[in-house]
C-alpha positions in Angstrom: 0.0 0.0 0.0 1.2 3.5 -0.9 2.5 5.7 2.0 -0.1 8.5 1.9 2.2 10.8 3.9 4.1 11.3 0.6 2.7 13.2 -2.4 1.4 11.0 -5.1 3.7 12.7 -7.6 6.7 11.5 -5.8 5.6 7.9 -6.3 4.3 8.3 -9.9 7.2 10.2 -11.3 9.4 7.2 -12.4 6.4 5.6 -14.0 5.5 8.8 -15.8 9.0 9.2 -17.1 9.0 5.6 -18.3 5.7 6.1 -20.1 6.8 9.3 -21.8 10.1 7.7 -23.0 8.1 4.8 -24.4 5.8 7.3 -26.2 8.9 8.9 -27.9 10.1 5.5 -28.9 6.7 4.5 -30.3 6.4 7.7 -32.3 9.8 7.3 -33.8 9.0 3.8 -34.8 5.8 4.9 -36.5 7.7 7.6 -38.4 10.1 5.0 -39.7 7.3 2.7 -40.8 5.6 5.6 -42.6 8.9 6.6 -44.3 9.3 3.1 -45.7 5.7 3.1 -46.9 5.9 6.6 -48.5 9.3 7.2 -50.1 8.0 10.5 -51.6 7.6 11.8 -48.0 11.0 10.6 -46.8 12.4 14.1 -46.4 9.5 15.4 -44.3 9.4 12.3 -42.1 13.2 12.3 -41.6 13.0 15.9 -40.5 10.1 15.1 -38.1 12.1 12.1 -36.7 15.1 14.3 -36.1 13.0 16.9 -34.2 11.4 14.1 -32.2 14.8 12.8 -31.3 15.9 16.2 -30.0 12.8 16.4 -27.8 13.6 12.9 -26.5 17.1 13.9 -25.6 15.9 16.9 -23.7 13.4 14.8 -21.8 16.1 12.3 -20.9 18.4 15.0 -19.5 15.5 16.5 -17.5 14.9 13.0 -16.0 18.6 12.4 -15.2 19.1 15.8 -13.6 15.8 15.8 -11.7 15.9 19.6 -12.0 14.0 22.3 -13.9 17.3 23.3 -15.6 19.4 21.4 -18.1 23.2 21.2 -18.2 24.0 22.6 -21.7 27.3 20.8 -22.3 26.0 17.2 -22.1 22.7 18.2 -23.9 24.5 19.8 -26.8 27.0 17.0 -27.1 24.2 14.5 -27.1 22.2 16.6 -29.6 25.3 16.7 -31.9 25.6 12.9 -31.7 21.9 12.5 -32.5 22.2 14.7 -35.6 25.3 12.9 -36.8 23.5 9.6 -36.7 20.2 10.9 -38.0 21.3 13.0 -41.0 25.0 13.7 -41.3 27.0 10.5 -41.2 24.9 8.8 -44.0 25.8 11.8 -46.2 29.6 11.8 -45.3 29.3 15.1 -43.3 31.5 15.6 -40.3 30.2 17.6 -37.3 32.3 19.6 -34.8 30.5 20.7 -31.6 31.8 23.4 -29.3 30.2 25.0 -26.2 30.9 26.9 -23.1 29.0 24.7 -20.6 26.6 26.2 -18.1 22.9 25.5 -17.9 19.5 26.8 -19.0 15.8 26.3 -18.5 13.9 23.5 -20.2 11.9 25.9 -22.4 15.0 27.5 -23.8 16.6 24.1 -24.4 13.5 23.0 -26.3 13.9 26.0 -28.7 17.6 25.3 -28.9 17.0 21.7 -30.0 14.5 22.8 -32.6 16.8 25.5 -34.0 19.9 23.4 -34.1 18.1 20.4 -35.7 16.4 22.6 -38.3 19.6 24.4 -39.3 21.8 21.3 -39.4 19.2 19.3 -41.3 18.9 22.1 -43.9 22.7 22.2 -44.3 22.8 18.4 -44.7 20.2 18.5 -47.4 21.2 21.6 -49.4 24.8 22.6 -48.7 26.8 19.6 -49.9 27.3 17.4 -52.9 28.1 13.7 -52.9 31.5 14.2 -51.4 30.0 15.5 -48.1 31.7 18.2 -46.1 31.9 19.6 -42.6 29.6 21.6 -40.1 30.7 23.4 -37.0 28.2 24.0 -34.2 29.2 26.5 -31.5 27.1 27.5 -28.5 28.0 30.5 -26.3 26.2 33.2 -24.3 26.3 36.7 -25.7 26.8 39.9 -23.6 23.1 39.9 -22.6 23.5 36.2 -21.4 21.3 34.9 -24.2 22.2 31.7 -25.9 23.9 32.2 -29.3 24.2 29.3 -31.6 26.5 29.5 -34.6 26.2 26.9 -37.3 28.8 27.1 -40.1 29.3 24.8 -43.1 31.8 24.6 -45.9 29.2 23.8 -48.5 28.2 25.5 -51.7 26.2 28.2 -50.2 22.9 29.6 -51.4 21.4 32.9 -52.8 20.0 34.9 -49.9 17.8 36.9 -52.4 16.2 34.1 -54.4 16.2 31.4 -51.7 15.6 33.7 -48.7 17.7 34.0 -45.6 15.8 31.1 -43.9 16.1 28.8 -46.9 12.4 27.9 -46.8 12.4 26.8 -43.1 8.9 27.3 -41.7 10.0 26.4 -38.2 12.7 29.1 -38.2 10.3 31.6 -39.8 7.8 31.1 -37.1 10.4 31.5 -34.3 11.7 34.7 -35.9 8.1 36.0 -36.5 7.2 35.4 -32.8 10.4 37.1 -31.5 11.8 33.8 -30.0 14.7 33.9 -32.3 17.1 36.5 -33.9 18.8 35.1 -37.0 21.8 36.4 -38.9 22.8 34.6 -42.2 25.9 34.9 -44.4 26.4 32.7 -47.4 28.8 32.4 -50.3 30.3 29.8 -52.5 32.7 29.0 -49.6 29.8 28.0 -47.2 27.0 29.3 -45.0 27.0 30.7 -41.5 23.9 31.1 -39.4 24.0 32.9 -36.0 20.8 32.2 -34.0 20.3 34.1 -30.8 17.6 32.8 -28.6 15.5 35.5 -27.1 14.2 33.2 -24.3 15.1 34.0 -20.7 18.5 32.6 -19.7 
């Protein structure tokens, strides 16, 4: 019998975490099945699977830390490993991850995971030819203590006028439109650099 002197949440939390983790795994499995059934939708489903994986990583770090904040170093390292496996290594693209450590709240890390996944996925799809290339992901805090993510590749670049600075990304567009993200883009035939500043509270 449960000890009623302790809050129900204390007893149910491990089971809740387990169920949520199982839900992430089930959703990822369903996306893989649909990808095999619908080759024409492979790009959309791969992107969705990568975003889901980023959320699963954040969830895992929140569980392990048992805190409302997330250690940025381990989270960004794990996110980089996830992106390498999900969309870079199969294309022959190397990823270098740098960060200054520290911690941040879960909401900011959620946006960070979305932004990093979207930018890296776009670079993997559009920036390189069959010989692959390299991407560098660098996370620091700016003078206002906001997280600033720089993603630079050595790919072929794109036309900021014809393709637009967000390269067709609806997720990045929504984050910029809502003020959650400040984005600076430079691109040439030597590669592309995106500097994304998260406007969330540090």
